[in-house]
N, C-alpha and C positions, 0 to 999 in steps of 0.2 A: 069139122064139128060136127056137121050139120045132123049125122045120125046116131049124135048123144044128145040124151036129155041135159040141159041147163043145169049147174049145179048151184043153189041160192042159198043163201043162210037160211031160208025155213026148212031148208030138207037137213038140218045138221041137227045131231041129237044131242049135240051141246047143253049143258046147263048152265054154262058160265052166266053167273050173277055179278054182270058187270055193264055200267050205262052203253046202252050199244045205238048207234046212230046211223042213217044209211044218205049217201049223198047223191042228189038228183040229177048234180050236172057236177061242170068243172068247178064254176064258181064257188057253187054250193060245196064242194071239196074242199079248195081251197079255205074259204069263210070260216070251214068248222076244226080246221087244223089248227088257223091260225088264232081261234076262239081263246080267248084269255089270256092275248099278247101284252097287251097294257100293262108298262109296271106303272104306276103314278108315280113312284117313291124318288124315280129317278127320269119319269118323264120320256120314256122311250119305249119301243116296242120290242121286248126282249121274255121270248115265250117259256114259261116253266115247264112244259113237256118234250119227252124227248119220245121217237116216235119206232115201232118197228113192225116193218110190209110184211105182210105175205097174200101171195097169188089165191091161197084157199083160204073163204073163211073161216071154214073149219079150223084151223089153226089156232091151237090154242100155247100157252107159254111154257110146255115142257121142257125140258133142257135135254141136248143131246146126251148126257150123260145117263139120263134117266132111260131115255132109250135103249141105251147101249146094255145098262144095268138090269134089265127084265129078266127076271130069273134070278139075278144077285140077290143075296139076303143083306150085303153091305155096301151101300153104296158111299160111303167112304172110305171104306177100305178097299176098295175099286178105285176108288177118285185118286186115293194114296199111291197105288200100284203106277198109274197113268202119269200120274205127274212126275214121280219119280224115276220113271224109264225114259221119259221125255226129255228131262234135264240133263239123265246121262248121256242120252246120245244126241242132243241136242246141240254140246258145244263146238261143234268142229262149225257149226251155221251161222249160230249169233252168240252174242255178248251183252247180255242183259243186267250182268250184277248177282247177286246174292238173294234177291225181297222173292218171294213165292207168287207174290203178287204179279210181279213182269212176268213172272215166268208162265203165270195160269194164264197170263192175258195173251201172251206171245204164243202160247199152245193153243189159246183157242182162236187165234185171228187163222192159226196156221192146220185148223180142223182136227185138232184133239176134241174127245169126249169131255166137256168139262160141264160144272154147275153154271156156268154163266151163259150168258146170251147179248146178242147184238143186237144195240139200240144207233139210232141217229139225234143228233140233234135238229138235222134239215129233215122236214116235211115231204120235200120231192125230193129226196134220196129214197126215204119211205114210200113213197108213190113210187120210182124206179122199181122196188123188189115185188110190188103188185103187179109188176105187167113185165115185167123181165121176160118171163117164160109165155111165150105163144099158145105154148100146150094147157095153158089152162086159163083161156081166153072167154069161155064157155060157162066159166063160174065166177060167183063172186068175188073178191078177195078183200082183206081185212087189213085194216092200222090201228096196232095196238097205241096209245097215247099214255105216258106215265106221266104225274105231275112230280118231276125230282125232287122241288124244294120243299113240299108237304110232306113226301115218306119221309124225310127228313126229320119232322116231330115222331116218327115212333122208332127211331133207333134208340141203342143206347146211349145214356149222357157220355160215357168217353167220346164217343165219336161224335156227337153234339157237339160238345167242345173244341174238338179238334177243327170240324167242320168251322164252325164259328170264329175261331182263330185265323185259322186261313181267309176266310171271306170268300169261301166256296161251299158250292151246293152238292157237287161229286168231289169224289177222292180218288188220289194217285197212290200210286205203291207207296210211296214215300210216307204219306200220312197213313196208310195202314199199317206198315213196316213195324211204326213204334209203339201201337197198339195192340196188333196180335198178329205176331213173327209166323203164324200158324194158320193154315186154316181151321185146325181142331181148336184154336184162340180164339179164333175168330167165330165160331160155331158156340163157343161156352159165354159170349159175351150177354147172351138173355136167355131166358128159359124160353120166351116165345119167338119165332121167327120173323124177321126183318130184313127189309131190303135195301141194300147202297146200288149206288149207281158209281163206277169205277171207269176212268179213262186211263187208256193205257198211251204207253210212250209211242210217241211216231216212228216206228221204227222204220217204215217204209211209207212210200207216198199215197198206198192203198188208205192206209188209217186215217191220215190227214183227209183226202178229198172224202171219204164220205162220211165224214165228224163224227167218227165211231167212237163207242163208249160200251161200256156192257154193265148189264146189273147182275148183280152177285147175290144171292139168298144166302140168308147166315143156317140154311141145313143142306146137303147135297139132297135131301129128300123133300124138300120143300117145292113145290110147284107156286109162281109167281100167280098164275089167274086163280088159283085158289083161294091165294093170300089177299089178292084184289078184293075177290067177293064178300070178303070182311071189312074191306075197306074201299067200299064202291066209289067213295067221295075222290078216290087220287088219281083213278083213272079211267078211261072210256075205248071203246073199240068205235072203228071207223068203217062201215062198208061201204067197197067201192062195186058197185054193180057190176055184172060182166057186160053189162050194155054201154060201160064207160070206160071200160079199158082202153079201145081202141082210140078215142079222145084224150085218154090221160097220156096214151104211151108217144101218140105223134107232136103232141104239148111237151112233153118231157126232151124228146128228142131235138124239136126245134129249139129246146132251151139250154140245149147242151146237155143235161143230165141223160148220158148214156154209159155204157160198159168203158168206151175208149176213154172215158174221165175215170168211172168208179174204180177199174181195173185197169191200170197205166199198164202199159206194155202190150207185146205184138197178140197175147193170151185175149186181152181185153176188148183189140183191135178186131180181132177174127170174129170174138162175141156178138162184137156191136152189127157188123158188117152183113154176117148169116142172120141176125134176126132183122136188120133195116131193110133188108133186100127180099126177106120172106112177105109172098104175096099174102094177101087177104084168106084167100080162098087156099092156100096151102097150109095155114097156121092151123097146127093140131091135128096134126095128123096120126102121132103118137103120144101118148101120156108117160109124162114122165113126174117123180115126185115133186110136187111143191117145193122151192128152194128152203123154206123155211121148215120143211118138215125131214127134208132128205139129212142124212149125216152126215157130217165132215169128211170130207173126203172121197164122196160116194160120185162117181161120173156125173154130168149133165148128160145123158143121153138121153134120146126116145125109147119109151120099150115098144119093142113089134108083136 
């Protein structure tokens, strides 16, 4: 890593208009991520934020569908083709019922290009994704935070009513199915873009262990970071400096937040062991895409 200049967020050409804070230490990082978690109404610490970590601070909130769709005139049409064929061929492997929302969540989970983005309720899981890739330890990372309670103020009334009746700040496939049984119906709920948070069915241990949920914009063309630029009070970015990554990684390992826990099975075990026993001097000898920017299904291999 010494033969490459460090990449900091000052080098980024991004003009994302969202409140951005830089953590100077492990303690400050934890404090920032848990800021605002006290809920006086129940006298408990329950954060209203969900989190998304990336190893490269330049990572925005574009979806994999947007990246795949470069050069396509109609993302909605492309999305329909992808999901229809996934459902057609996936029946041998999974049974999630007829809901398009369950199918969309399962497709995202298994690497299909969709309008969804992965998030977690756990700030420590988000920290893991900032520090999982040793090849990016010369670069600042980022944790995106969205207040999922406040975003519900901007959703259509029919969705607000459903959320209030269920006593939930996030949606399930069953809740959405009653209101918008198709993606086209969902997109037509309001003239202006909005975002919801969707809890996927826990079809495997990985979803449960990662405390996972997804964001969905009301248009396949809408970028969440651009939407947040117009609603800056609903989100923030937390920069994890390159110089802090080793400390964060080692403390997460000691706390048990590792690939072995987040990717149960032999694949997760080997990923954890390979990273854990890589010496600091050997880390970063090849550059791979930051996990948040690599398209689903793309191999996690070094570029030579």
